[in-house]
C-alpha positions, 0 to 999 in steps of 0.5 A, a space after each residue: 369913478 368910485 366903482 372903478 377905483 374899487 375894482 382896480 383895488 380888488 384886482 391889485 389885492 388878487 394879484 398881490 395874493 397870487 404873488 404871496 402864494 407863489 407859483 409852486 407846481 408839483 410834477 404831474 404824477 403827484 396827484 390824488 390817489 397816487 401810490 409811492 414806493 415803500 422802503 426807498 427814498 422817494 423824490 418829490 419835485 416840481 417847479 416854482 419861482 426862482 428862489 421860492 421856498 417850498 415846504 412838503 409835508 407827508 407821513 410825518 415828514 416835513 421837508 423844505 427846499 428852495 427853487 433853483 435859478 431855473 425854478 426847479 426844486 426837489 426833496 427826498 422823503 425818507 424810506 417809508 413802510 407800506 401803508 394802505 391808509 390814505 394820507 394827504 401830501 401838502 406842498 405849500 398851499 397845494 394838497 394832494 389827497 388819498 396817497 398810499 404807500 406800497 410797490 410801484 412798477 413801470 409797465 412799458 413796451 409796444 402792442 403786446 404790453 398795450 393790448 387791453 383786457 377787454 374791448 368790443 374787438 375780438 382781435 384786441 382783447 384777452 380771453 375772457 377779459 370781461 369775466 376776469 375784470 369782473 372777478 378781479 378788477 374791483 381792488 382799491 389797493 391797486 392804482 393805475 396811472 396811464 400815459 394817454 394819449 400817445 404823444 412824442 417829442 423831439 426834445 424832453 418835455 414835462 408837459 403831460 397831465 397825469 392822473 391816478 385811478 383806483 382799479 375798478 372792473 371798468 378800468 381793468 377792461 381798459 388797461 394793459 392785460 399784462 399789467 393787470 395780471 402782474 399787478 393782481 398777482 403782486 397785490 394778492 401775494 404781498 397784501 400791500 398797495 400796488 401802483 402801476 404806471 403804464 406807458 406803452 405804444 403799439 408798434 414802437 421800436 425800442 430806440 424811442 423809449 431809450 434816454 440819451 444816457 443809455 445810448 452813451 453807455 453802450 459802445 455797440 450803439 455809438 452810431 445811435 448815440 451820436 445821432 441823438 447827441 447831434 440833436 441835443 442843444 448844448 451837447 458837445 457833438 451838437 456844438 461840433 457839427 454846428 460850429 463846422 456848419 457855421 464855418 462852412 457857411 461863413 466861407 461860402 458867404 465870403 467866396 460868394 461876395 467875391 464872386 459877385 464883385 468879380 462877376 463870377 458864377 455863384 456856387 450853391 450854399 453848403 447843404 444843411 447837415 443831415 445829423 442836425 435834421 430834427 426827429 420826424 417820427 415816433 420811431 426815432 431814438 429818444 422821442 417817446 422817452 422825451 414825452 412818455 417818460 420824462 414827465 415822471 422822471 425820476 419817480 421812485 419805482 421798484 422796477 419795470 416790466 417790458 414787453 417789446 421786440 416785434 418791431 425790432 425783429 430784424 436786429 439779431 444780437 444788436 437787440 441785446 445791446 439796445 436792451 442794455 442801453 434801455 436798461 442802463 438809461 432807465 437806471 440812471 434817469 430814475 436814479 435807481 441803480 437797483 432798478 428791477 427789470 423783468 421782460 417777456 421773450 417774444 412768442 412764436 409768430 409767422 413774421 415771414 421771410 427768414 424763419 430764423 429772424 425771431 430765434 436770433 432775437 430770442 437769442 439776443 433777449 436771452 443773452 441780455 437777461 443772462 448778463 444782467 441777472 439777477 436784477 433782470 429776468 426773462 419770462 419765456 412764453 413760447 408755449 402761448 404763441 399764435 402763428 397767425 396773430 402777433 398778439 397772443 390773447 392769453 396774457 394771464 400766464 405772461 403777467 403771472 410769470 413776470 410777477 413770480 420772477 419778482 416775487 421770488 427774487 425781490 420779495 422773499 417767496 423762496 418756495 416759488 419756482 419761477 425760473 425757466 429751464 436753461 441749458 448751461 453746458 454742452 459737450 460732444 461725446 462721440 456722435 452725441 451732444 450732451 446738454 445740461 440744464 439748470 432750473 429742472 428737476 424733471 422733464 415733461 412734454 405736451 401730451 407726453 409726446 417724444 421730445 421734438 424740435 432739436 436739430 444737430 449739424 456736422 461741420 457743414 452746418 446742415 441741420 438734421 432732425 435729432 432724437 433726444 434721450 433723457 438721462 436724469 435732467 440731461 438731454 442726449 441729442 443724436 441724429 443718424 444723419 450726423 456722425 460728427 456733430 458740431 452744432 445743436 439747436 432747439 426751436 430754431 424757427 419762428 413757428 415752432 411752439 415750445 413743447 418741453 417743460 420742467 416740472 413747474 410747466 415752464 417751457 425751455 427757451 430756444 438756444 443754439 451752440 456751434 463749435 468753433 470751426 478750425 482750419 484743422 477740422 475743415 482740412 481733415 474733411 478735405 484730406 490728409 497731409 496738408 501743409 500751410 503755405 500762406 495766411 492772409 488777413 484781408 484787412 491788412 491788405 497790401 504793402 508796396 504791391 505785395 500781400 502782407 502775409 502773416 504766414 509765408 512758407 512758400 520757400 519751405 515747400 518741397 516735392 511735387 504739389 498734388 492738391 491745393 486748398 483754399 480756406 476762406 473765413 469771414 465774419 459779418 458785421 452782425 457777428 455771423 461767421 462764414 467759411 469755405 474750404 475748397 480743395 482741387 488738383 494742383 494747377 501749378 507746381 510752384 508754391 509761390 504762384 498760388 497766393 494773392 495774384 497781385 502784379 508784383 507776385 507774378 500770378 496769372 491763371 485762368 484755367 479749369 480745375 478738377 476734382 473739387 472737394 467743397 466744405 462750407 456753411 454758406 447757404 446756396 453752395 452744396 458740399 461734396 465733390 465736383 468734377 470741375 470748376 475754374 479759377 480766375 487769378 490775375 492783377 488786371 482789369 477785366 471785361 465781361 466777354 467770355 474768355 474760355 467759352 464756358 457754358 452759360 457764361 454771361 456776356 452782360 455780367 461779370 460772372 465766372 468766365 470774364 476776359 482779363 484786360 491788358 492793363 496790369 496792376 489795375 483792378 485785380 481778380 482772385 476768384 474760384 467758381 463751380 461754373 457748371 452750377 454758376 456759383 462763385 465759391 469765393 471772390 477777392 477783387 480790387 486788392 489795391 483798394 484796401 478796405 474797399 476791396 470786393 469780397 464774398 463767399 457764394 454768389 453776390 446778391 448784387 448785380 454781378 455774381 463775382 462781386 465786381 464793383 461791390 467795394 464791400 469788404 469793410 462795409 459788410 465784414 469785420 474780419 476776413 482771411 484766406 489761407 492756402 494749403 498744399 499736399 506735396 509728395 
C-alpha cells in the first residue's frame, strides 16, 4: 500500500511540475540552426496556455508577452546586424541552439524550382550537379529548411515539423538547384549567413500557393476569391451561402411535412450548394498555402524567388492578375510590404497545340514585372530552354540571374548589370518599325548570325519574317512583304530560342506591339468615299423592337448607293480583339434597309452579293477580293432546308443557305457568308435575346457554323459592335 501511495505522489509531482512549466510551443520554424533576417523586425511566435507568460531572450534582447485567449503569442525582435556566430534563443524553458543572423529567402514554385541538383535519374538533375555539389556544397554559412513531404490542406494548418540544416555536399544534391545557385551566389557576394526556406511542389498551379487575401486584392480574379471565401468558415460569403441553404432546407422540410400529412408527392430536397463543396485536390486555390506556407507565416523574409507557370500556360494575360494576387497575398501574410519578389520567365518548350500559348504567358509575366518594379524582377532564360524537355538541366544561370537582380537592386552592387534588355518604345516610320530599348549598350547574336525571329504584319494581321537593321541600340524592322506595318513581334512561338543579347549576354525577351486598328484604317483599305450610316453596340441591344443605334445617319444619305460595307469588331473575354471589314456591291438603294434586320425595321434580304473585299485579323478567313457571297437578313425563325440551292449547303446544319420560317419577330438572323468557301464572315442572331444573342466572326466552332443557338454574346465577349458604311453617288 505504501508503494502505491509513493507512486501516486510521484505522478502528482510530475503533473504539478508540468503545470508549472506550462505548454509553451514556439512555431516549428524556430528550431536549431535557424537563420533570422538581419536589419528587420523579426516576429517570434507560438502557442501556450491562455494567459500564460512567455519570455524570449536572444542576442541581448529580452521580451515578454502573454498568450491570448486562443493560446497564441508573438513578439518582435528589434532589427539586428548580420552575425555568423551561433547564438541560442531561450523561450521560457525551451532553448533553440545555433541560430545565425543574415539574409533569408523563400524559394517556391513547381517542378523547375523543385528539380534537385543531383539524382540518379538523368532526367531529373542539373548538369554536373554532383561535381558542383562537391565544389560549392560545403558551406556552413548557408542553411536550408525544406517543406517535406508534400502535403495540402483544405483550411490553414500549422502542424508541420520543420528543421534547418547546414549546407553539405549531400544536402546540396537533394535541394532545389535554382535555390542552391541563388544561395551560393548571395553568400559569396554578401559574406553573411544565408537562410533558404524551400517550399515547392512539382506540377502545381499558382492558385494553390495564393492566400485568400491575395485573391481578395485583385478584381480580375474575383471569381476565384468568391470560391475561396465560400469555403472559409466565418467569412461573410460562407455565411451568406449557408444561410440561404438553411432557409431552403427549412422551406423544403415545411413543405414536405405538409405533403406527408396531405398524402401528396414528396419532392427531392434542395441540392447541397456547389460553392460549399470542400477542396479535393492539391491544384485547388489556397490549399498549398494552407499547409506548405502557413506553418511559417509570418516569418521574416527579405524576399522570395519563384519559378512556376508551366501548369498555367493556358492562362494568357490572366496569369498576370494571378501573379499579382500571389504577390499581394505574400506581402500581407508575411507582414512585409517591402517584400522582394524575383521570378523566372519560363523557358521555351514544345507544349503542343497553339504555339502562341507560351508567348502569351511570357507577355503576362513581363507585364506583371513591369507594373511592380523595382520590388519585382524577372529573369529571362529563353537562351536556356529545351524544346523536348520542360525541365532545362542548366539551372546555374537561372539561380545566378535571380541573385544578380537582388544584388544590384537590394544589396548595393551598383557595378553589376543584371537587368535584361527590354523594348520601351515603338514607332512606325514609313514601311519600318523603329524599336528602342533599355538596358542595352550594344547588341550581339549567337555566333554573330543575322538577327532573327522578328516578324511584322499589316492591317490584316498576317505576320511575315522581318529583316532587322541595328542603328546604335535601336532596331529597324522591315519586310518586303509588308508595305504598311501595323504590328511587330519577337520570339512569338513556343519553340524559338533567344539568340539576341545585350553586352552582358542577357537575352531579349519576347514581346509584341499591335497598333489599334481603327475603322478609318480598314475603310481606307476597302475603298474611298465611305459615309457612316449606323453604329450599333451589341451589348446595348434593342429597345421596343428597334436597335439602339449610337449613330444613325440613314436620313442624311443621298444619291445612289454603290457599295455597302460592314465593319464588325469584337473583344474576347481574354482581351484579344477581332475585326472584319466586308465591302460589297449594293444590294439595295435604301439606306434604312442595311442595318439590323429586326421585325420593326422591315429589313428582309436573302440574296447573293458581288465583289466582296474582305479585310480581317481572324484566322480561317482569307483577305482579298471574292466574286460572290450571300447575305441572310431577316427577323424570322428559320430552318436548315436550303432556300436558294447554293452549292454544298448542308440540310442538317444551320450554315449559309437556310430557309426563313413564317413566324416574324421570333429568332432573327443577320449573316454574311462566302458560300463558295463555306465561311461565315460574321453572324448576329437572336437579337431579342439581348446579352444571350448569337454572335461571332468566322465559322462557329460549335455544331452550327453560323452560330445558331450559340447564345454566346456575353459569355464569350466583353464588347462587340457593328458599323455600316456606304459609298453613294
